[in-house]
N, C-alpha and C positions, 0 to 999 in steps of 0.2 A: 530349096529350103532356107528357111529363114530360122538360122539354129539358137537364135536368142529366145524364139517363142515355143521350143521345143517343149520345155516343161511345163507353160502355162497352159499350151494346146493339150498336152496329157491330162493335166488337171481337170480343165474345162471338161473334156469329154467325161471323165470319170464322174464329176459332178452330176452331169446330164444324165448318165446312167443310173443316178440314184435317185430319179423322180419318182413321184408315185405311179402317174400314168394314167392313161383316158379311163381303162378299164377298172381299174380298182376305184378310181373317181365316182364311176356308175355306181358300184358295189356301196360307195359309202354314202352315196344320195339316197340310196333305199334304206338305210338306217334308220330304225325306231326312235328317233331323238338325236338332239345335238350330243349329249355325253356317249352315246354309244357310237356315232361317228367318230368324235374324238378318241374312242378306245381302238379302233381300226386303224388310228394313225399313229398309234403308240410306238411302233417300231420302224417309222419311217423318218425320214430327215427332218419331219415337224415336229417328233414327238418330245423332244426337249421343251420346247417351247410350247405345245398344247397341253401335253399330260404331265410332265415332270413340273412345270410352274417356273422353269428358269427364263429369266430374260438374258440373251447372250450379249456381251458387249466386251469393248477392247479389242484390240488387233493382235494376233498371235502370226507370227511368221508361218509360211509354207502348211498353212491351214489346221494347225493344231488345233482342238476345241479349247476355248478360252474358259477362265472362271465366269461364274455367273451370279447375279443378285438373285436370291430366291423370292418367287411369289407364289401366290396360290395358284393352282391349275386353272384353266380359263372356264369360265362359268356362262358366259354369254357369248352369243353369235359376234357381236362385235369385238370382242376381246380375241376371239380365234380368229377373226380375218385379220386383226392387228397384228396377233402373232405368226400368222405365215408371210406376212409382209416383213416382218422383222427378220424371219429366216433367210428370205431372198436376198435383203439387204447384209446380212451378213455372209452369205455367200458371193457378194460381190467382193466383200472387204477381204474374204479369202483369196478370189480371184486375182484381186490386186496384188497381193503380197507373192505372187508368183510371176508377175508379168516383168519384163524387161525394163530398164531405164527407160523413162519417155513414154512407156506403155499404158501409164494408168489414166492418161487422158480420157481414153475410151471408157473405162469403167467409171471414172468419175463422172462423166456427162450421164451416163446411164444412170448412176446413184443420186442424180440431182433431182428425180422425181421424186425421192423421198424427202429432199430438203424443201421442194415444192409442198408437200404434205405438212412438214413443219412449220413453213410458213403461214399456210392457211388456217393451220390448227392455232397457232399463236394469235394471228389477226382475230380468231372468234374468240379466243380466249380474253384478249384485251378488250374487246368490243363487249363482252358480257360484264366484265371488270366494270368497265364504264357505265354501262347503265344500270348495273348493280350499284354504284358510289350514286348515280343520279337518283334512283329510286329510294336509296336510304335518305339522301338528302332532302327529297320531297316527303317523305314520311315524316322525318324529324321536323320540316317545317309545318306540316300539317297537326303533328300532335301539339307543337306550341302555340299554334293558334287557337287548336281546341281545349287546350287546357286554360288559357285565357279567358275562353267563352263558356268554360265547363262544359264541353261535348266532345272531348278527346276519347277515342275508343281503345287507346293503350295497345294497338295490334302492333306485332313486332313485324320485323322486315329481313329479307335475306339478301346478300349481295349477289347472289347467283353464281358466284365464281366458283369454277371448277378446275380440279387438279389437272395440270397441263404436263403431259409425258412426250419428249419429242424422241423421234427415233435418233440413236447413236450412229451418227454419220464418220464417226473419227476422221481419218486422214483423207476421206472422201467428200468432205464439205466443200461447197464452193464459198460461202459467205455467211453459213449460219453461225460460226462462233460470235460474229459482231452482231447479227440479226437477233439473236436469242437475247441478249442484253436490253433490248427494248421493251420500255416500261408503259408506252402509250402507243396508241395507234398511229399519232404523228411521228414518233421516233421510229416506228418500225417502216413507214413509208418514206420518210427520210432515208432512213439506212438501206432500204432498198433502192431509192432512187441513184445512191453514190455505188452500189453494188453492180456486179455484171448481171444481176437481173432487170435491173433498169427502173424507169418510171412505171409505177403500179397501177396508173390508171385510177379509175372510180373503185368502189366498193364491189360492186357486182361484176366488173370487168376482171377484178384481180384473179381468180383461178383462171381463166383463159389465156391471158396476157403470160403468166408464168408457165402455163403448158405449153403455150409457142414458143417460149424463149427456150425452154428446155427441148422441143421436137428442132428447133433451129439449131441447136448447139449438139443435140447427138447426131444429126443430119451431116453437120460440119465433120464429124469424125469419124464417121463411117458411111460412105456412099451407100451401101445396101439397106441403109435404114430409110431411104428416101420414100420408098414407096408406103412405107407403115407411117411414116409422119405426114403423106400427103392425105392417107385414109384418116388419120387421127384429124388432120385439120380440117376435113370434110365434115367430120362428125361435131366438130365444134361450130363451124359454119351453121350446120343444121340445126343446132339448139338455138345459137343466137338468133337466126332471120326467122326460122319457121316455128320451134318451142315458144322461146322468149318473145318472139315478134320485136325485136330492138334493132336499133340502128348499131351497128359494130363500132367498138372504140377505135379511133383513128390508130393508136398504136397497135391494136391488135390488127387491123387491116395490113398495116406495114409489116408487123412480124410474118403474118400470113401470106403476102404476096408473093415470095419465090414458090411456094406450094400451090395456092390458088388463084393466082391472079388477084384481080380485084372486081370483076365482073359480079361476084356473086353478092356483094355488099348490098345490089338494088334489087334483091329478091325479098320474097315472104312477104309478109304483112306489113302495112305501115305500123309504124312504131306506137306504142301506146304511152309511152314516157315514164312507164313503170314496169322496167323489164322485171322478168320472174328472178328473185333474190337466189342464188347459187351457195351451196353448204360447202363445206371445207374440201369436199372430193370434187368441185366444180359441177355438182346435179342440183336440181331442184329438190327442196326440201320435198318429203313426203306429204306433207300437210298442205303445201303451197298449191292452188287449182290453176289450171292453165288459162291464161288471160285470154278473153274474148277479142280483145280491140274496141275500139270505138264504134265501129261499125261491121264488127266481125260476126261470122255465125254463129248461132247458138252451139254450144258443144254437144256433141251426140247426134245431131241431127245429120240429115242425108246431104243439105248444102255445106255443113262442116266438114264432111268426110271428103266431097267434093273438092273444098278449098283447100285442106290441106295436102290433096294428092297433088293438087295442081301447083301449090307452093313448092312442095319438093321435087317435083318434074322441071319447074323452072329453075330450084337452084341447081339440080342435077346436070341441067344443060349447059350451065354457065361454067361449070369446074372442068378442069384439064381432065383428060381419060383417067389418069392414074388414081385421081381423087375421087371422080365421080363413080368408079367402079366400088368404092365403099359403100354407097348407097342403093347399090343394084337390090332390087327385091322389096324395097322399102317404101309404102305405098302413104303410110300416115305417120306422125311423130310418135305415136305410141308403139312403134314398130321399130324405133332406132336401137332397141337393146340388142335385136338379132344383127343390126350392122355392126356393134360393137363386139357381138360374139363372133361373128365371121371375121373381123380384123384379128382376134385374138388366136383364132385358128390359123389364118393365114401367116401371122408372126412366127407363131409355132412350127408351120410347116417350112417356111424358109428358114427357121431355124435349124431345124434338122438339116436341112440340104446344106446350110454353112458347116455343120459339125461334121458330114461326111466328106467336107472338102479335103482333098489330097495332102496339103502340104500344111504344115504349122505356120500360124500367124493369126493376126487380128480376127479374121473372119471367124474362125473357129472359136474364139473367145467371145465374139458377138453372138454366135449361133447357139453357144451354150447358155449365156445370158437370156436370150430370147425363149429358149426352151423351159428355163427354170422358172421364167416369169409367168409364163403361158401355164406351167403346169400349178403353180400357186394360185392362179386365176381359177383353173378346173377344181381345185381343193377347194377356194371357197365359194364356187357355185353348188359344190356339192354338199357341204356343211350348211349352206343356206338351204337346200332343199330338206336335208334331213331334220334340221331344226322345226321346219313345219310339217313333217311327215307325210311328203306327198306320194313318196315311195318312187320317185324319178325326178329329174332336173329339165325342164323344158329350156334350159339355157343349154345344158350339154347335149340334149337331144337335138337341137338347132345346129351343132357342129359335129354331130356325129359322123 
């Protein structure tokens, strides 16, 4: 027994027991609208974030609830999703307060996922600000020219800048205190290059590169994470070479080599030279059509389905068994969400196994973090279904 981990293990198990759970999430998915679903969460660990309108922040020792900044209760699905993630981050910060000296490396590595989100959101914010300034400058030039010619329209412009609010990482930050000071895209990339995150690569590669760095870091702290990381890496590979039909960035290949090898880089379709842009979470924007490639099949045709199936099968055949398993049962790119759901379910199942480990130690804490993250994922899936009033959740059904 590792006596210095006893308190942390007891706390971790206690926090995991307060999860919402799969059954309640299925009930929430059938709620008649988002606000009704949020009401069902009022008495859960997410209540203060979702219903009371408080954003938790600050670090309190031994799990005491902190003071909070008052906000209006969440009104939209995106706000609700962000609130559930804030709660998970707060749970990690509480766990960190119970760990023995030197034990916070594991929790800090897990919390780096939130720093990835901060970086991507800041990058998007800076790019929008830059585009807004360029648009404003162009409009001013046009107005000046129009005025001298007597044809100015007088139309106003907007910078397009949006309020940026980062996750509060507290003492679990890796490099965020320095990164958040960046005022331009160039400054952010320079700061990243000199931080533990390393060379950020191109704009389109940034989400996957940061995620790969996070997976490598978490795997280095806990061997039990490796199968999960391999599955996540396989999904990155599938999105890159099959969905985006792009040539993987060299640094991404290097980062994923310990998990996937390199054979996967030659699979998929020929690169279009114009990979699908990624959003802050590393996914293609909803309004971005899937590229067909220079000689690719027409989307929706029988030949398209055959080519997609062949591309995924070729990719699967090049991956190590642990990674290839993540793509089992997926025949087309549109089915990758099922692989993501299955991976979340596997992480949850493995987390429960770690929680049941007989002796206190890091594995118990890792298990709690996995279960809590999976529980928040289920809650988000349930809220998404309630918001559109489908009566059930296809995502939750897929992992039932």
